[in-house]
SETI-967830 format. One record per residue: y, z, x of N, C-alpha, C, O in turn; residue in three letters. Coordinates in steps of 0.001 Angstrom, whole numbers, plus 500000, padded with zeros to 6 digits. Layout:
residues N
Y;Z;X;Y;Z;X;Y;Z;X;Y;Z;X;Ala
...
This chain:
residues 118
053767;491577;424153;052461;490951;424011;052551;489862;422971;053079;490083;421881;Ala
052055;488716;423286;052065;487594;422359;050650;487351;421854;049675;487509;422588;Glu
050559;486971;420607;049260;486648;420017;048829;485270;420489;049668;484420;420788;Ala
047523;485048;420554;047058;483694;420851;047632;482723;419812;047875;483115;418670;Pro
047842;481500;420188;048448;480505;419299;047745;480472;417951;046519;480394;417874;Ala
048536;480531;416899;047993;480446;415556;047392;481717;415014;046901;481722;413885;Gly
047410;482789;415766;046821;484051;415316;047894;485005;414833;048962;485128;415433;Arg
047587;485677;413737;048433;486760;413235;047505;487909;412873;046301;487708;412713;Arg
048051;489104;412745;047236;490288;412603;047564;491061;411337;048630;490894;410745;Phe
046627;491912;410934;046821;492860;409846;046704;494241;410472;045705;494559;411116;Ile
047731;495054;410277;047752;496411;410823;047196;497343;409751;047641;497306;408603;Phe
046217;498185;410126;045642;499170;409205;045731;500530;409867;045320;500698;411015;Val
046274;501511;409136;046406;502856;409684;046361;503905;408585;046126;503599;407416;Gly
046592;505143;408988;046623;506290;408075;048044;506815;407985;048835;506655;408915;Asp
048365;507444;406863;049706;508007;406717;049709;509530;406703;050659;510129;406201;Asn
048680;510172;407238;048611;511626;407272;049770;512240;408041;050444;511573;408826;Gly
049985;513531;407796;051130;514234;408389;051130;514170;409913;052199;514120;410522;Ala
049966;514171;410535;049911;514142;412005;049785;512725;412559;049746;512537;413775;Ser
049721;511748;411692;049537;510370;412128;050874;509726;412493;051911;510060;411920;Glu
050839;508827;413425;052023;508065;413846;051840;506574;413566;052571;505743;414104;Lys
050867;506243;412728;050544;504844;412479;051698;504083;411824;051963;502937;412187;Asp
052380;504699;410874;053494;504005;410231;054616;503745;411228;055251;502691;411190;Leu
054862;504702;412120;055865;504485;413168;055461;503312;414063;056298;502486;414426;Asp
054182;503245;414414;053702;502150;415260;053855;500812;414541;054294;499830;415140;Ala
053497;500771;413267;053632;499532;412492;055093;499109;412408;055406;497923;412515;Ala
055974;500063;412218;057408;499756;412134;057893;499138;413441;058612;498138;413428;Glu
057503;499729;414567;057922;499201;415873;057358;497803;416126;058067;496916;416600;Arg
056077;497616;415804;055438;496323;416054;056086;495234;415209;056387;494153;415715;Ile
056305;495515;413913;056882;494485;413048;058331;494181;413421;058802;493060;413229;Thr
059029;495170;413950;060421;494943;414368;060475;494161;415669;061274;493234;415799;Arg
059644;494515;416623;059695;493891;417951;059001;492537;418031;059295;491735;418918;Arg
058089;492285;417112;057297;491048;417176;057286;490364;415812;056250;490327;415149;His
058418;489827;415389;058469;489153;414083;057425;488035;414000;057232;487270;414946;Pro
056771;487963;412866;055792;486906;412642;054400;487207;413168;053471;486447;412899;Gly
054230;488283;413905;052926;488601;414487;051993;489271;413477;050781;489059;413518;Leu
052551;490076;412574;051753;490847;411627;051915;490255;410228;053035;490068;409750;Val
050787;489961;409575;050823;489389;408225;051003;490453;407165;051618;490200;406129;Arg
050463;491667;407417;050568;492760;406443;050259;494075;407135;049573;494118;408156;Ala
050787;495152;406550;050502;496510;407005;049833;497238;405844;050366;497276;404735;Val
048672;497809;406105;047949;498601;405114;047860;500035;405614;047387;500289;406721;Phe
048318;500970;404786;048292;502386;405155;047390;503145;404192;047600;503128;402979;Met
046388;503809;404745;045465;504629;403970;046159;505953;403642;046536;506703;404542;His
046324;506232;402354;046954;507479;401909;045927;508603;402043;044961;508667;401282;Ala
046144;509478;403010;045193;510559;403283;045797;511904;402910;047015;512079;402900;Val
044917;512845;402606;045332;514180;402196;044582;515210;403027;043390;515036;403280;Ser
045245;516274;403456;044544;517301;404219;043670;518181;403341;042800;518889;403849;Pro
043886;518149;402037;043145;519019;401129;042176;518260;400256;041863;517096;400503;Gly
041704;518948;399223;040716;518376;398317;041341;517476;397262;040643;516675;396641;Ala
042645;517597;397050;043292;516759;396043;043695;515418;396651;043887;515293;397860;Thr
043814;514442;395795;044184;513106;396258;045601;513116;396816;046488;513791;396294;Ala
045791;512364;397871;047119;512218;398467;048014;511426;397523;047534;510540;396816;Ala
049303;511731;397502;050212;510889;396720;050183;509461;397273;050036;509245;398476;Pro
050324;508517;396383;050308;507112;396790;051742;506603;396810;052323;506351;395754;Leu
052326;506446;398010;053702;505950;398081;053801;504549;397495;052801;503838;397405;Pro
054991;504156;397099;055144;502792;396572;054976;501761;397683;055353;501992;398831;Pro
054405;500628;397317;054298;499519;398258;055699;498994;398567;056630;499185;397785;Asp
055835;498341;399697;057138;497814;400076;057010;496793;401186;056058;496014;401230;Gly
057985;496808;402083;058007;495889;403218;058520;496595;404460;059312;497533;404373;Glu
058062;496138;405609;058585;496551;406918;059075;495290;407605;058269;494458;408023;Leu
060362;495142;407724;060937;493974;408402;060376;492664;407847;060053;491746;408601;His
060266;492592;406518;059786;491385;405863;058272;491258;405791;057762;490260;405282;Gly
057550;492247;406288;056082;492232;406270;055607;493116;405111;056072;494248;404982;Val
054695;492625;404269;054198;493452;403172;053578;494754;403674;052774;494748;404606;Pro
053958;495864;403052;053424;497190;403340;052697;497658;402090;053306;497805;401030;Leu
051391;497892;402213;050585;498290;401069;049862;499589;401369;049243;499740;402422;Arg
049947;500526;400435;049253;501811;400532;047987;501756;399689;047957;501123;398634;Tyr
046945;502426;400165;045680;502436;399426;044959;503757;399640;045156;504432;400651;Phe
044116;504120;398665;043256;505300;398792;041814;504902;399074;041077;505644;399723;Arg
041412;503731;398589;040018;503307;398714;039954;501903;399302;040922;501144;399256;Thr
038785;501577;399857;038591;500221;400377;038681;499200;399253;039149;498081;399463;Tyr
038236;499582;398061;038310;498663;396924;039764;498318;396612;040088;497152;396388;Ala
040639;499320;396596;042047;499019;396294;042707;498266;397446;043573;497424;397210;Ser
042315;498554;398685;042852;497788;399824;042434;496327;399709;043241;495428;399945;Ala
041180;496088;399348;040702;494717;399211;041427;493996;398078;041777;492824;398209;Ala
041652;494694;396969;042365;494073;395850;043781;493692;396268;044263;492616;395916;Ala
044446;494561;397010;045798;494257;397465;045793;493125;398498;046702;492295;398512;Lys
044782;493089;399355;044665;491993;400327;044451;490664;399594;044993;489636;400000;Ala
043675;490686;398535;043460;489475;397745;044765;489033;397074;045085;487844;397062;His
045517;489987;396516;046795;489655;395882;047759;489001;396870;048562;488149;396490;Gln
047677;489398;398126;048549;488831;399160;048006;487518;399730;048655;486884;400562;Leu
046833;487118;399289;046235;485888;399801;045578;486045;401156;045354;485053;401849;Gly
045262;487275;401550;044657;487526;402859;043149;487375;402836;042543;487052;403858;Leu
042530;487605;401677;041089;487400;401524;040852;486634;400226;041652;486704;399293;Ile
039776;485927;400184;039443;485131;399009;038725;485948;397945;038410;487123;398136;Gly
038480;485296;396834;037815;485936;395694;036409;486408;396065;035991;487491;395654;Arg
035682;485608;396835;034324;485979;397239;034309;487219;398119;033457;488093;397952;Gly
035253;487299;399058;035338;488476;399934;035683;489714;399118;035120;490785;399349;Ala
036596;489579;398172;036947;490703;397304;035714;491171;396536;035457;492372;396457;Leu
034952;490243;395974;033755;490604;395221;032742;491337;396096;032111;492292;395644;Ala
032581;490895;397356;031640;491565;398260;032082;492989;398563;031245;493891;398611;Arg
033380;493213;398768;033879;494568;399026;033640;495446;397803;033162;496572;397933;Val
033967;494943;396625;033789;495730;395404;032315;496045;395164;031976;497166;394786;Leu
031442;495070;395379;030006;495318;395225;029528;496390;396200;028760;497276;395826;Asp
029979;496308;397435;029587;497286;398446;030075;498689;398071;029347;499669;398229;Ser
031302;498775;397577;031840;500073;397164;031018;500669;396030;030723;501864;396037;Cys
030650;499847;395063;029833;500332;393950;028469;500808;394426;027972;501832;393956;Glu
027860;500077;395354;026561;500481;395901;026674;501815;396629;025829;502694;396461;Glu
027721;501963;397435;027922;503216;398173;028160;504393;397226;027648;505490;397451;Glu
028933;504162;396176;029190;505227;395201;027892;505655;394525;027649;506851;394361;Met
027065;504707;394136;025811;505017;393456;024865;505795;394359;024066;506600;393879;Ala
024952;505559;395663;024051;506207;396611;024549;507578;397080;023806;508292;397752;Ala
025775;507961;396745;026366;509193;397273;026621;510214;396169;027764;510447;395778;Asp
025542;510819;395672;025698;511807;394597;026240;513139;395123;026718;513952;394332;Ser
026179;513380;396427;026709;514618;396999;028233;514633;396947;028826;515598;396464;Leu
028868;513576;397438;030328;513515;397472;030932;512915;396214;032124;513082;395957;Asn
030116;512216;395426;030615;511543;394224;029763;511865;392999;029228;510959;392361;Leu
029633;513164;392664;028838;513474;391473;029497;512872;390231;030724;512815;390145;Pro
028684;512422;389266;029238;511817;388051;030269;512736;387387;030029;513928;387194;Pro
031420;512153;387042;032481;512905;386382;033381;513704;387302;034308;514365;386834;Gly
033124;513657;388628;033925;514437;389580;035286;513794;389792;035471;512612;389503;Ser
036256;514585;390307;037564;513994;390628;037456;512829;391617;038192;511848;391507;Pro
036535;512940;392583;036376;511837;393547;035875;510584;392865;036344;509487;393167;Asn
034922;510726;391944;034424;509546;391246;035538;508921;390416;035702;507701;390420;Glu
036307;509743;389703;037399;509212;388889;038431;508500;389753;038955;507458;389358;Arg
038727;509049;390921;039678;508416;391832;039207;507024;392243;039999;506085;392305;Leu
037929;506903;392520;037395;505624;392963;037243;504619;391836;037345;503413;392061;Leu
037002;505101;390632;036778;504198;389504;038103;503752;388902;038206;502630;388407;Val
039099;504593;388935;040405;504278;388321;041150;503202;389075;042256;502828;388686;Asp
C-alpha cells in the first residue's frame, strides 16, 4: 500500500502483553520505508500499578516513543516536530481540564494523579 503523494503517517498503539501493535509497527516501518514519521506506543498495565516505561528508540530509522499519558505523548510529538507549540498547549490544557473534572479516578494525592502530574 502506498500513501497518497506527500503523505506520511504516525502509528499509535498499545504495548500490552496481548497487543501486537509493536509487531505491526515493526513490519510497516520495515516494509514501507519513509511512510511512517513516528511510532507512539502507549505503555499499558493489566493491574493498578503504572506500567514500566520502556526507553524510547527507533524502528528502522523511525522514532519510537513510549508514553503513559496524552500529555507526555504530545510533549514527545512536539519534541519531534510533529505538532506545534499551540497544539501542545491545547493538549495540555485539555488534560488539566479532564483531571480537574475526574475526582473519582484522580482523587487529589492519588497515585494516578501523581502519574499524570509528574
